[in-house]
SEKERO-932872 format. One record per residue (C-alpha): x, y, z. Coordinates in steps of 0.5 Angstrom, whole numbers, plus 500, padded with zeros to 3 digits. Layout:
BEGIN
XYZ
...
END
This chain:
BEGIN
492486538
486487534
487490527
481493523
480497517
475503517
473509512
479514512
477520516
480527514
484527521
488521518
491525513
496528518
498521520
499518513
503524511
508523517
509516515
510518508
516522510
520517514
526516510
527508512
520507510
520511503
527507501
523500502
517503499
521506493
516508488
513514492
511521490
517525487
517530493
514526499
515533503
510537498
504537503
500541497
501535493
500530498
493533499
491533492
493526491
489524497
483528495
484524488
485517492
479518496
474519490
477514485
479508490
477504495
481506501
481504508
485506514
489501518
487501525
491497531
487497537
484503535
490507533
491509526
497505523
497506516
492505510
490500505
487501498
485498491
485503485
485503478
481501472
477494472
481489470
487492472
486494479
492494484
492493492
497498496
498499503
502502508
504501515
508505520
515503521
514502528
509496527
513492522
514485523
508484527
503481522
499488521
500489514
498481512
492482517
490489514
490486507
486480508
481484511
481489505
481483500
475480503
471486502
473486494
471480490
474483484
479478481
484479478
488484483
495486482
500488486
507491485
513491490
521493489
524486488
528487494
522489499
522482502
517484507
512487502
513481498
512476504
505480506
503479498
505472498
501470504
495473502
495469496
498473491
503470486
509473482
507474475
512478472
518482473
519489471
523496472
521503474
524509477
524509484
523516486
525515494
532511491
533516485
534510480
531505476
530499480
527492479
520490481
516484482
508484479
504479483
497477481
491474486
487470481
482467486
END
């Protein structure tokens, strides 16, 4: 299994939109757009993401399986990633994040995950992120305020 990253192609967006609307993935990610089924909102958000962030498509053996990005203001930049649920538990998110981190030398970098999202927390910790704070925020995918963990990568 070969994991690789490349620049996002317009054709990737249909795959990302489908992935964003998987109910189990939404619940796990928690902090999602208010209405993930709003295609116009999705397209506008991705237009902004592509113009202001370092964003990559995650490929496994040449197939589009997700995305990974670094976004935000210098000194406050965060990482985010999304892998299709059919590929969870295979080390793909970890491999993709490691590739992305090799491309971005800026430190510190931050990440956030729902406190109960053990899979994402495991990925981040394997990639060198360390818990640095606890917070809470409104999780649209769950319709309530939930606990989240903020992690920091320093080196």
